[in-house]
C-alpha positions as CSV (number, residue, x, y, z in Angstrom):
1,X,0.0,0.0,0.0
2,X,1.3,3.5,-0.9
3,X,2.0,6.2,1.6
4,X,-0.5,9.0,1.6
5,X,0.0,12.8,2.0
6,X,-1.9,16.1,1.7
7,X,-0.3,18.3,-1.0
8,X,-0.9,22.0,-0.5
9,X,-0.1,23.8,-3.8
10,X,0.1,27.6,-4.3
11,X,-0.8,28.2,-8.0
12,X,0.5,31.8,-8.0
13,X,3.9,31.2,-6.6
14,X,7.1,31.7,-8.6
15,X,7.5,32.6,-12.2
16,X,6.9,29.2,-13.8
17,X,3.8,27.5,-15.3
18,X,1.8,26.1,-12.3
19,X,-0.1,23.5,-14.3
20,X,3.1,22.0,-15.7
21,X,4.8,22.2,-12.2
22,X,1.9,20.4,-10.5
23,X,1.9,17.8,-13.3
24,X,5.6,17.2,-12.7
25,X,5.1,16.8,-8.9
26,X,2.3,14.3,-9.5
27,X,4.2,12.4,-12.1
28,X,7.1,11.9,-9.6
29,X,5.2,11.4,-6.3
30,X,2.0,9.6,-7.2
31,X,3.6,6.2,-8.1
32,X,4.6,5.9,-4.5
33,X,2.4,8.4,-2.6
34,X,-1.4,8.8,-2.7
35,X,-1.8,12.6,-2.9
36,X,-4.8,14.5,-1.6
37,X,-4.3,17.9,-3.4
38,X,-5.6,21.3,-2.2
39,X,-5.0,24.6,-3.9
40,X,-4.5,27.8,-1.9
41,X,-6.7,30.8,-2.7
42,X,-7.1,34.4,-1.6
43,X,-9.7,33.2,0.8
44,X,-8.1,30.0,2.1
45,X,-4.3,30.1,2.8
46,X,-1.8,27.3,3.3
47,X,-2.2,27.6,7.1
48,X,-5.9,26.8,7.1
49,X,-5.4,24.0,4.6
50,X,-2.6,22.5,6.7
51,X,-4.7,22.8,9.9
52,X,-7.6,21.0,8.2
53,X,-5.2,18.3,7.1
54,X,-3.8,17.9,10.6
55,X,-7.4,17.6,11.9
56,X,-8.1,14.8,9.4
57,X,-5.1,12.9,10.7
58,X,-3.0,12.8,7.5
59,X,0.2,10.8,7.3
60,X,2.2,13.6,5.9
61,X,1.8,17.2,4.6
62,X,3.7,18.5,1.6
63,X,3.7,22.2,0.7
64,X,4.6,23.7,-2.7
65,X,5.1,27.4,-3.2
66,X,7.2,30.3,-2.0
67,X,8.6,30.8,1.5
68,X,5.3,32.4,2.6
69,X,3.3,29.3,1.6
70,X,5.8,26.9,3.2
71,X,6.0,28.9,6.4
72,X,2.3,29.2,6.7
73,X,1.7,25.5,6.1
74,X,4.5,24.6,8.6
75,X,2.9,26.5,11.4
76,X,0.0,24.1,11.5
77,X,2.4,21.1,11.8
78,X,4.4,22.4,14.7
79,X,4.4,19.9,17.6
80,X,2.4,17.3,15.7
81,X,5.2,14.9,14.6
82,X,3.5,14.8,11.2
83,X,6.3,14.8,8.6
84,X,6.5,18.0,6.5
85,X,7.6,18.0,2.9
86,X,8.9,21.1,1.0
87,X,8.8,21.7,-2.7
88,X,10.0,25.3,-3.3
89,X,8.7,27.3,-6.2
90,X,9.1,30.9,-4.9
91,X,11.5,33.8,-5.4
92,X,14.0,33.4,-2.6
93,X,13.3,29.8,-1.5
94,X,15.1,30.5,1.8
95,X,13.4,27.8,3.9
96,X,14.6,25.0,1.6
97,X,18.1,26.4,1.2
98,X,18.5,26.8,5.0
99,X,17.7,23.1,5.5
100,X,19.7,21.9,2.5
101,X,16.6,20.8,0.5
102,X,17.1,21.0,-3.3
103,X,15.2,23.9,-4.9
104,X,14.4,22.0,-8.2
105,X,11.0,20.3,-8.2
106,X,12.4,16.9,-9.3
107,X,15.1,16.8,-6.6
108,X,12.8,18.1,-3.9
109,X,10.3,15.3,-4.8
110,X,13.0,12.7,-4.7
111,X,14.0,13.9,-1.3
112,X,10.5,13.3,0.0
113,X,10.4,9.9,-1.6
114,X,13.6,8.9,0.2
115,X,11.6,9.4,3.4
116,X,14.4,10.7,5.7
117,X,13.3,13.1,8.3
118,X,14.9,15.5,10.8
119,X,13.4,17.3,13.8
120,X,14.3,21.0,13.6
121,X,13.6,24.0,15.8
122,X,10.9,26.6,15.3
123,X,10.1,29.7,17.2
124,X,7.3,32.1,18.2
125,X,7.6,35.8,17.7
126,X,5.0,37.8,19.6
127,X,3.0,34.4,19.7
128,X,3.2,34.1,15.9
129,X,5.0,31.0,14.6
130,X,8.4,31.6,13.0
131,X,10.3,29.0,11.0
132,X,12.9,31.3,9.3
133,X,13.7,34.7,10.8
134,X,12.5,38.0,12.1
135,X,14.1,41.2,10.7
136,X,14.0,44.6,12.4
137,X,14.9,47.8,10.6
138,X,16.7,47.6,7.3
139,X,15.5,44.1,6.3
140,X,11.9,44.9,7.0
141,X,12.0,48.1,5.0
142,X,13.6,46.2,2.1
143,X,11.0,43.5,2.1
144,X,8.3,46.2,2.1
145,X,9.8,47.8,-1.0
146,X,10.1,44.4,-2.9
147,X,6.4,44.0,-3.7
148,X,4.8,41.2,-5.6
149,X,5.0,43.0,-8.9
150,X,8.7,43.6,-8.5
151,X,9.3,40.0,-7.6
152,X,7.3,38.8,-10.6
153,X,9.4,41.0,-12.9
154,X,12.8,40.7,-11.4
155,X,12.8,37.5,-9.2
156,X,15.5,37.5,-6.5
157,X,16.9,40.7,-7.9
158,X,13.9,42.5,-6.6
159,X,15.3,42.2,-3.1
160,X,18.7,43.4,-4.1
161,X,17.2,46.5,-5.9
162,X,15.0,47.2,-2.9
163,X,18.0,47.0,-0.6
164,X,20.0,49.5,-2.7
165,X,17.0,51.9,-2.7
166,X,16.7,51.5,1.1
167,X,20.4,52.5,1.5
168,X,19.4,56.0,0.4
169,X,17.2,56.3,3.5
170,X,19.4,54.4,6.0
171,X,18.3,55.1,9.5
172,X,19.9,54.2,12.9
173,X,17.9,53.3,16.0
174,X,18.7,52.5,19.6
175,X,18.1,48.9,20.5
176,X,17.9,47.0,23.8
177,X,18.2,43.2,23.7
178,X,17.4,41.1,26.7
179,X,18.3,37.4,27.1
180,X,18.2,35.0,30.0
181,X,21.4,36.3,31.4
182,X,22.1,39.8,30.1
183,X,20.8,43.1,28.7
184,X,22.6,44.6,25.7
185,X,22.2,48.2,24.6
186,X,23.6,49.5,21.3
187,X,22.8,51.4,18.1
188,X,22.0,49.6,14.9
189,X,20.5,49.8,11.4
190,X,19.4,46.1,11.4
191,X,18.8,43.4,13.9
192,X,17.9,39.9,12.7
193,X,16.9,36.9,14.8
194,X,17.2,33.6,12.9
195,X,15.9,30.1,13.6
196,X,17.0,29.0,10.2
197,X,18.5,31.0,7.4
198,X,20.5,30.3,4.2
199,X,23.8,32.1,3.4
200,X,21.9,34.4,1.1
201,X,20.0,35.9,4.1
202,X,23.1,37.9,4.7
203,X,21.8,40.1,7.6
204,X,21.3,36.9,9.6
205,X,24.8,35.6,9.0
206,X,26.9,37.1,11.9
207,X,27.9,33.6,13.1
208,X,28.0,32.2,9.6
209,X,26.5,28.9,10.7
210,X,23.0,28.7,12.0
211,X,22.2,25.4,13.6
212,X,18.6,24.4,13.1
213,X,18.3,21.8,15.8
214,X,20.3,23.2,18.8
215,X,17.4,24.8,20.7
216,X,18.9,28.2,20.3
217,X,18.2,31.3,18.2
218,X,20.9,33.4,16.4
219,X,20.8,37.2,16.6
220,X,22.9,39.4,14.4
221,X,23.3,43.2,14.9
222,X,24.5,45.3,12.0
223,X,25.6,48.8,13.1
224,X,27.5,50.7,10.4
225,X,28.1,54.4,10.9
226,X,27.2,55.5,7.4
227,X,26.0,54.3,4.0
228,X,29.5,53.3,2.9
229,X,29.9,51.3,6.1
230,X,26.6,49.6,5.4
231,X,27.7,48.5,2.0
232,X,31.0,47.3,3.3
233,X,29.3,45.4,6.2
234,X,26.8,43.7,3.9
235,X,29.6,42.7,1.5
236,X,31.6,41.3,4.5
237,X,28.6,39.3,5.7
238,X,28.2,37.9,2.2
239,X,31.9,36.9,2.0
240,X,32.0,35.3,5.5
241,X,28.7,33.5,5.0
242,X,29.9,32.1,1.7
243,X,33.2,31.0,3.3
244,X,31.4,29.6,6.4
245,X,33.3,31.8,8.9
246,X,32.1,34.3,11.5
247,X,32.3,38.0,10.9
248,X,35.2,40.0,12.2
249,X,34.0,43.7,11.8
250,X,33.5,45.9,14.8
251,X,30.2,47.1,13.4
252,X,28.6,43.6,13.4
253,X,27.8,41.6,16.5
254,X,26.1,38.3,17.2
255,X,25.0,36.1,20.0
256,X,22.8,33.0,20.7
257,X,20.1,32.4,23.2
258,X,16.9,30.5,23.8
259,X,14.8,33.7,23.7
260,X,15.1,37.4,23.1
261,X,13.1,40.4,24.1
262,X,13.9,43.4,21.8
263,X,12.8,47.0,22.1
264,X,13.9,49.9,19.9
265,X,13.7,53.7,20.0
266,X,12.1,54.7,17.8
267,X,9.8,51.7,17.0
268,X,10.9,49.7,14.0
269,X,9.1,47.7,11.4
270,X,9.3,43.9,11.8
271,X,9.3,41.3,9.0
272,X,8.5,37.7,10.0
273,X,9.3,34.9,7.6
274,X,9.1,37.4,4.7
275,X,5.9,39.1,5.8
276,X,5.5,42.5,7.6
277,X,3.8,41.9,10.9
278,X,4.0,45.2,12.7
279,X,6.6,47.0,14.8
280,X,8.8,46.5,17.8
281,X,8.9,45.5,20.6
282,X,9.0,41.8,20.0
283,X,9.6,38.7,22.1
284,X,11.0,35.6,20.4
285,X,11.2,32.1,22.0
286,X,12.6,28.9,20.5
287,X,10.6,25.7,20.4
288,X,13.2,22.9,20.2
289,X,12.5,20.1,17.7
290,X,9.1,21.6,17.0
291,X,8.9,20.5,13.3
292,X,9.7,17.2,11.6
293,X,10.8,17.8,8.0
294,X,11.7,15.5,5.1
295,X,15.3,16.7,4.7
296,X,18.8,15.3,3.8
297,X,21.5,15.2,6.4
298,X,23.6,18.4,6.7
299,X,26.8,19.2,8.5
300,X,26.6,22.2,10.8
301,X,29.2,24.6,12.1
302,X,29.1,25.9,15.6
303,X,29.0,29.7,15.9
304,X,30.3,31.7,18.8
305,X,29.3,35.1,20.3
306,X,30.8,38.5,19.4
307,X,29.6,41.8,20.6
308,X,32.8,43.8,21.0
309,X,33.1,46.9,18.8
310,X,29.4,47.8,18.5
311,X,28.7,51.5,19.0
312,X,27.6,52.8,22.4
313,X,27.6,49.2,23.7
314,X,26.6,48.4,27.2
315,X,26.1,44.9,28.6
316,X,24.5,44.3,32.0
317,X,24.8,40.8,33.4
318,X,21.6,39.6,35.0
319,X,21.4,37.6,38.3
320,X,20.0,34.4,37.0
321,X,19.9,32.5,40.2
322,X,16.2,33.2,40.9
323,X,15.3,34.2,37.3
324,X,12.4,32.2,35.8
325,X,13.1,30.6,32.4
326,X,10.7,32.9,30.6
327,X,11.6,36.6,29.9
C-alpha cells in the first residue's frame, strides 16, 4: 500500500507554469504516494489547509510554493510529529536552502520519496510561529519595497534592488536586547533573529553557521556608521557567510540564546518569515525540535558570540539564580 500525503499547492507562486509544475510533482510522487491535493486561494491560505489536514489525521503534509506558503503550512504542523515536505517554487526559497533541501522540483520530490526526516527547531515571535527569521529595521524596510509586482518582474533581484534603494534612507535606531542572562544596549540599522537562514540571508549571518536543531536562536546586529559602512558590512557578511566563517568587523555583532526580548527607539518595522507583521517591541522564543521535516542530512558549524566593537555598547549581566526561564 502506498503512503498518503496532503499536498498544498500555491498556484500563483514563482514565475513558472503552475499547471506544468503540478503535473511534474504528481508524475514523480504519485507512483509511491497517494496525494490529496488542495490549492491555496485568496480566501483559504496554506495555514488553514494544513490545519484541516492535521485535523483529518493525515500521514504527511507537503507544501509547494514560496517561503510564505511553506512557512504558513508549517505553522499548523508544529508539535504534531507529522512529517512535512517542502517543494519550493518561490522567489527566494530561503526555507529550503536553510535546510539543505534541493530547490528544483524533481530533486525536492526525490528527497520526499527517500523518506528521511529530521526534527528542527521553530520559534514564536509575539506568539506568531516563525520557521525562518525576524528582521528589524533595514530588512523589514527592504521587504516592504520588494512588492509582488517587482518579484514577478525581477525575481530575487527585486530584493537586491529594494535594498539598494533603502540605503538612500538608511536610519539608525537604539536597541535593547534582553536574554536570560544579560541586557545589551547599542545602536544599529538592522537586527535579525534567525531560527533558520541560508547564506543568502546575509543580515542573519553574523555567526555564519545557524544550527537548526540546537534549541537556540541566532541574533545578528548590524551597526555601520554610514552608507559606505553599510555597503561594506553587507559585503563582508556575504563573504564570510559564503566561506562559512564568523564576521570580524566591529560594526557587526552576534549572540545566541533560547529567547530574546527586543525593544527599539524609535519603534521599527518587523518582517517575520518574509511578511510584515507590525513594529517593535518583540519577544521571540525557540521551540526545540518543533517540526519534523523531510530533509537530507547536513553538517553544521558551531557559531560563537561576538559583541565587542558595537557603537555605544553596554552589557548588563543579570542575576539568573532566581530568574524564571521565561523573559
